[in-house]
N, C-alpha and C positions, 0 to 999 in steps of 0.2 A: 760373218750375218748379224745385226744388232737390231731393231727395234723399239725405237721409244713411242710406243701408246698413249693417246691421252685422251683423254677425255674430261667432262666437268663436270663433274654431281657434289646438288647442295652450294654452287657457286664457288667453288673451290675444283683446282686443275689438279688436275691427277693422272698418273703414269703406274701404267702395268707390270711388275713388280715379279724376280720371284726369290726363292731365296738361296744363296749358297756357296753348300759346300757345309762341314763338321760347326763351324762358326755364325752359320745363320748369318750372312754380312747379302745384302739386299744386290738383286743384279736384277739387271735388263735379259728381258726374253731373248732370245739371239744361238748360232748354230751355224757349225762351215756348212760351205757350197760343198754339196756333193754332183756329183756323175749325170746323177738321175734327176738334178733340178734341170728344167732347163732356160732358165738366166736366175740373175740375182737377185727379181727379186721375189719370182717366183719359189725361190731356196728360202727365201726370208717368210714368205708369207705359210712354208710348208713349219718351220720350226714355229713360225708360233700357234697354228695353229695345233701342233703336235705337245707342244710347251701348255697352251693356256685354254686350248677345247674352243678356240675364241677365231672364225673367219673375218682378215682384215677389210676395211673396202677402201677408202683413201689414205696412197701411198705414194710417198716422194722419196727423194733419196735426200741422205742431211747431210753429208761427209765421211769422207777419207780418215782415216786414223790409222799413224801406222809408226806410235812415241813405242821406245824403249822402255818396259819400268823394271825397277830395282828393289833386289831384296827379290823377297820369296811372290812374288805378284803374276811372274808368269806362270805359274805352275802350284802343284801340292794343295790348293784350297779354291780350288775350281765350281765352280755353280753343281749341284747335286741337277745337272740336266747331261741330255747327252750329246749335248755342245761341246761340253771344252775337257781336251783330254789334258790334266799337268803337261808340261812343257820339261824333255830331259836336256835341254838346251840352252845355249844365247839367242837361240830366232827368234826372231824379230815377229810381233804375228800383227799381219793386217785387219783392222776389222772397220768395215761399209757398211754405218747405223743409215737407218731408214723413220723418219716421220711416219708416225699410221694416227686415225681419227677417227672416233666412236663414239657416233651418236651416245645421248644419253641414257633413253632409253634403255638400247644396245648395253651398255657399259652395266645394264643390272640383272644380265644374265651371266648364270655360277662360270665362273671361272677354277681353276686350281691354284691361277697366281690371285695378288692380292694390289690392289687401289690403293696409291701411297701420293699422299697429297701433294703434288710440287712445292708445294711452299714450308714442305717439314724438311723437305734437302734442301732446299733453299731459300733459307727466311729470310736474310735483308731483301730480300726479291720484292715481298709483299709489304706496297704502301699503300695500300686502300683505305687504308685508315692510320696515316698521319706514317712518321716513321718509326719502321717495325722498333722493336727494343735490342735488338740482336744491333742496329747503327752505334748508336753511339761506344759500344764496346770494340766491334770492329773496326771503325774509325781510327781511336785510339792508335790499334797495336796497327793499323797500317803506316797509319803517321809516325807510329817512332820506329817500323822500319823501314820507313825511306829514312828516315833524319841517320839510322845507324848505317844503312849501304849506299849512300849516294857517295856517287866516286866523279871528280875530275872531267873524266871522260863521257862522264851521262846525268846531264848537270838538270834531266829532264820528267827525272824519278816522282816529283814532287808534281810537278803537273802533273802527269800522266794519273797522278792519283787522285788528285782533282777533278778531273775530266770522266777517267771511269766509273767512279763514286760520288761525282755529285756535289764535291770539296768547297772550300775555300770559293763560294760564290758562282760554279759551276751546276750546270742543270743537271738536272736527273735524265738519265736520255736510257727508258725501260727497254732497246732495243742490246745492251751490251752486257747484256747476262756472262756468255762466256770470256767477254773480260774478265771479269770481275772475279768468277770462278777461279782464269790463270792466273790473276794477279795476285787473291786467296794462297793461288799452294804457290808461286812464285816467293812467296810468303815465307810459307811453308805456316799458313793458320789454319788449316784444313787437314786428317791425321791421314787421306793420300798421302802428300809430301811426304811425310814422316816415315809411313809405308815403304813406301818406293824409295827413301833412302835404307832400306834396312831397316831402319827403328820404330820397336816397338812395345809397348804400345806409344805412343805421341804424349808427349807432356801438357800433364793438367793446364801449366799455367797458359799452352796456346788451343787450348780445346775453344773451338766456341760455336753457339747453337749450329744445329743444322745434324743432318739425320748424314754419314757417310757410306758411299758405296761399294762393291767391289769391281776391283781393279779404277778404271779409268772413265767406270759410267755415269758418274755424277755429273763429271767432265760430259759429255754426253748428252746428258739431259739438258744441262743449260746449253747444250750447244744449239737445242732442240725448241727447250724456251728462246733465245734471239731469235733461233729462223723464223717459229709462230709468231711471234710479236713482232716483228718486220715485214710477215705477209697477209696479216691480215690486213694492212694499210692499202694494200695496191691488189690485193687477192679476195674473194670469197668464200675465204676459207673460213668463215667464221661460223658459214651455214655447214660446215659438214659436223660439226661438233648440238647444230640446234636442232630439235626434231622436227617432223614436218609444219606442224601448227604452234605458234609460239605470240607474249607478248612482246612486248618493243619493252617494257620491264626486263624480262626475261634476258631480252637481246642485250641488251644494257648490262645486266651483271656477267653473263659470261667476257662479251670485252674489257667487263676489268679484272673481269678474273683472268683473264690472259695474262694481258696488259700490265697487272699490278698495281694500277694505280686509279684514282676515282674520276669520275667523266661528268659533265654538268649534264643534265636531264632535259632538259631543252635545248641546249646545241646537238647532244647527241642522236636527237631527233630531226632536227631541222637539217642535219647531217642523214640519216638514211635515208630521208624524204626527197630532198636533192639529189641523191645518186642514184634514187629510185629502185634503192633497194629491196625492198618489198611492195608485198600487196595484200590487200584484205581479202582473209578467206568468209566471212561475212556471218562469224560466228564468233560468240562471248565466250571467255575466259571465268567461269564464275565464282572458282576457285582462290582468290585473289586476296579474300582475307578485307574487301574492300567493296570499290566499286568495280561491277564486271568490267572488262576491260576487251578491246577487240584481241580476236587472233587475228596474227599474222601468219605470210607462208613465202620463202625467197620467190623473191622472178627472176627465172631463169634466164627468160631475154636478159638481162642487165649485161652477159657475158659475148652478146654476140653486137652488142651496141659500142661497146668500147672496152680499150683495152685493158686498164688498170681498178675494175669496178671492189674495189676494195673501202672499210670504212679508215677514215683518214685522223685518229682521235686526235681529242685535244683534253688534256689534261686541267681539273681545277686547281688550284693554285696547292690544295692539300697534298697533291700527286707529286708535288718537287719540280712543275716547271713551270715557265717566267710567264 
């Protein structure tokens, strides 16, 4: 049972992590299902609370992972937590991942874990300020890989690369975070791919910005990024990360932080108003550095008024959308 616990701090989406083994690898909170756990989710909550002293609120099942890892990735260097004992055989480890959301104010509570910005793990996903620095290097290496590996029986590698990374005139799709990571893994452009092949350390020539993680945990984080980016467009999960009272600017910045693209201010506010997602509290936020801003709150009635009350984001051109 593996938890991707997410919050937003200072306009940056963050993931709760732990240290793994003597190498200090970055890992997600996790632990095995035990006889005393009534359900899978109860087991997950129990492990997260034991390892991070944090009780979870919103939780949903994310995905089940069962890929076989090469090298010594399934044993030996397990996280220094009561969860993962080293495997002594070649049996396959099944990991059921969950997505959990923590409100901003709750994330400041002390924890043995560390809140790590998810754009430190996946820096190519942050396009809020234009094309991220790793993008050019990444694009060049991926295109070199596509040229070298293109086979007559598989002629669409080039097209897949363009659609996944927004190259050759294709638009950037923020929901393809998992596909991007898996394509980089396939091209052996992330250290995890080399470690799984029993080659360590990976050659410096393939080193790209981005912090690697223990086992397949960075892939699990990429899965959570894709899921959350898609879900905020049709469900009000964005408000599970917001404080009880917030300004519209805070709401927009949180949406931008998660989606990784800049949003047009007036269009965003018009959309929020049309969807009836928030209501005024009658109070003002004075610590804004400018004119006092109206404090809003999530309007809970919206969940029974229509089936898909999300924020259907529209990025500015700077974000890579047409």
